[in-house]
C-alpha positions as CSV (number, residue, x, y, z in Angstrom):
1,M,-48.0,-12.4,2.7
2,M,-46.6,-12.2,6.2
3,D,-43.9,-9.6,6.7
4,Y,-40.5,-10.1,8.3
5,E,-41.1,-8.5,11.4
6,T,-44.2,-10.6,12.2
7,Q,-42.1,-13.6,11.2
8,L,-39.6,-12.9,14.0
9,K,-42.3,-12.2,16.4
10,V,-43.8,-15.8,15.7
11,Q,-40.2,-17.2,16.4
12,A,-39.9,-15.1,19.5
13,H,-43.3,-16.3,20.8
14,L,-42.2,-19.8,20.3
15,D,-39.0,-19.2,22.4
16,G,-41.0,-17.5,24.9
17,E,-39.2,-14.2,24.6
18,L,-42.4,-12.0,24.0
19,T,-44.0,-9.9,26.8
20,G,-47.6,-10.5,28.2
21,G,-49.2,-7.9,25.7
22,E,-47.3,-8.8,22.9
23,A,-47.9,-12.7,23.3
24,R,-51.8,-12.2,23.6
25,R,-51.8,-10.1,20.3
26,L,-49.8,-12.7,18.4
27,E,-51.9,-15.4,19.8
28,E,-55.0,-13.7,18.3
29,R,-53.3,-13.4,15.3
30,L,-52.2,-17.1,15.0
31,A,-55.8,-18.1,15.7
32,N,-57.1,-16.2,12.9
33,D,-54.2,-16.1,10.3
34,A,-53.5,-19.6,8.4
35,E,-50.0,-18.4,7.1
36,A,-48.8,-17.6,10.6
37,Q,-50.2,-20.8,11.9
38,A,-48.2,-22.6,9.3
39,L,-45.0,-20.9,10.1
40,A,-45.6,-21.5,13.8
41,A,-46.0,-25.4,13.0
42,E,-43.0,-25.5,10.7
43,L,-40.9,-23.8,13.5
44,R,-42.1,-26.2,16.1
45,N,-41.2,-29.2,13.7
46,T,-37.8,-27.8,13.2
47,R,-37.1,-27.5,16.7
48,S,-38.2,-30.8,17.6
49,A,-36.0,-32.2,14.8
50,L,-33.0,-30.6,16.0
51,A,-33.7,-31.0,19.7
52,G,-31.8,-34.4,19.7
53,F,-28.7,-33.0,18.0
54,E,-28.1,-30.0,20.3
55,E,-25.5,-30.8,23.2
56,G,-26.5,-29.1,26.1
57,M,-24.5,-26.3,27.7
58,R,-24.3,-25.5,31.4
59,L,-22.5,-22.4,32.6
60,P,-20.7,-22.3,36.0
61,E,-22.5,-19.0,36.8
62,T,-25.9,-17.7,35.8
63,R,-26.6,-16.0,32.8
64,E,-26.8,-12.7,34.4
65,F,-23.6,-12.9,36.2
66,F,-21.7,-14.1,33.0
67,W,-23.1,-11.1,30.9
68,S,-22.1,-8.7,33.9
69,K,-18.5,-10.1,33.8
70,I,-18.4,-9.2,30.0
71,E,-19.8,-5.7,30.5
72,R,-17.2,-5.1,33.3
73,E,-14.5,-6.0,31.1
74,I,-15.7,-3.9,28.2
75,R,-15.9,-0.9,30.7
76,S,-12.5,-1.5,32.2
77,Q,-11.0,-1.7,28.6
78,A,-12.9,1.5,27.5
79,Q,-11.5,3.4,30.7
80,V,-7.8,2.0,30.3
81,A,-7.6,3.2,26.5
82,P,-5.3,6.1,26.7
83,G,-5.9,9.3,25.2
84,P,-4.0,11.2,22.3
85,S,-0.8,12.2,24.0
86,A,1.3,15.2,23.6
87,A,4.1,14.1,21.2
88,S,7.8,14.7,22.4
89,W,9.8,17.3,20.7
90,L,11.9,14.7,19.5
91,T,8.9,12.9,17.6
92,A,8.0,16.2,16.1
93,W,11.7,16.8,14.8
94,R,11.7,13.4,13.4
95,R,8.5,14.0,11.4
96,F,10.0,16.9,10.0
97,L,13.7,15.7,9.2
98,V,13.1,12.4,7.8
99,P,11.2,13.6,4.7
100,A,13.5,16.8,4.7
101,G,16.6,14.4,4.6
102,S,15.2,12.4,2.0
103,L,14.3,15.5,-0.2
104,A,17.9,16.9,0.3
105,A,19.5,13.3,-0.6
106,L,17.2,13.2,-3.7
107,A,18.5,16.8,-4.6
108,L,22.1,15.8,-4.2
109,V,21.9,12.7,-6.5
110,A,20.1,14.8,-8.9
111,M,22.5,17.6,-9.0
112,V,25.6,14.9,-9.2
113,A,23.7,13.4,-12.1
114,V,23.2,16.6,-14.1
115,F,26.4,18.8,-13.1
116,G,28.7,15.9,-12.0
117,P,32.1,15.1,-13.6
118,E,32.1,14.0,-17.3
119,R,31.7,10.5,-17.9
120,A,35.3,10.0,-19.4
121,T,37.9,10.1,-16.5
122,G,40.9,9.1,-18.5
123,P,42.6,10.0,-21.6
124,Q,40.5,10.2,-24.6
125,F,41.5,9.1,-28.0
126,E,40.0,10.6,-31.4
127,A,40.2,9.8,-35.0
128,A,38.8,12.1,-37.2
129,L,36.2,10.8,-39.9
130,S,37.2,13.4,-42.4
131,D,41.0,12.8,-42.5
132,P,41.9,9.3,-41.6
133,G,45.6,10.0,-41.3
134,A,45.1,12.3,-38.2
135,F,44.7,11.0,-34.7
136,T,44.2,13.1,-31.5
137,Y,45.3,11.9,-27.9
138,R,44.1,14.3,-25.2
139,D,44.8,14.0,-21.4
140,D,43.1,16.6,-19.5
141,A,44.6,15.3,-16.2
142,A,48.1,15.9,-17.5
143,G,47.0,19.1,-19.4
144,A,48.5,17.7,-22.9
145,T,47.1,17.2,-26.4
146,L,49.0,15.5,-29.1
147,I,48.1,15.4,-32.6
148,W,49.8,12.6,-34.9
149,L,49.6,12.8,-38.6
150,S,50.4,9.6,-40.1
151,Y,51.0,10.4,-43.7
152,P,53.7,12.7,-45.2
153,A,52.9,16.2,-45.4
154,E,52.3,17.4,-49.2
155,N,53.0,21.0,-49.5
156,E,50.7,22.5,-52.0
157,F,52.4,25.9,-51.9
158,A,56.0,24.8,-52.4
159,E,57.6,26.0,-55.4
160,E,57.9,23.8,-58.2
161,E,61.6,22.4,-58.6
162,P,63.2,24.1,-61.6
163,T,63.9,21.4,-64.3
164,D,67.0,21.5,-66.2
165,T,66.1,21.6,-70.0
166,I,68.3,22.3,-72.7
167,E,67.3,23.7,-75.5
């Protein structure tokens, strides 16, 4: 079984990318290794099958000049990249005041919800469940409380009327 690196070297040899010493060593291996020979033959067949489908591309300049332009562009962008600048005092205060203001607003809303005015803002009317004849009207704004009893009072402590009896 041929390792991955050797497979890549066979491909590089067919593309003409190996140096003189590496190319000679690989040619010796190709002469003695049937698996390497089969791979090289397969790669040649693939190249010839695809050769008619590739569209030729011509660059207006040489390959070295093209890559040197790319390298110069990369270097110019790396030099232009600004370093970390010192933040202005306004930015520093804003970083502090925005969260602090948010917390203060939240605290104010919580305090109003907990300690705020009572829910009932107008007069209140109550009817006692234990005594259905008594009603209470309370108006805190006017400072008045009125209790209404809707039945005649019965006096349990009143003296009994004397009855005239003749004996």
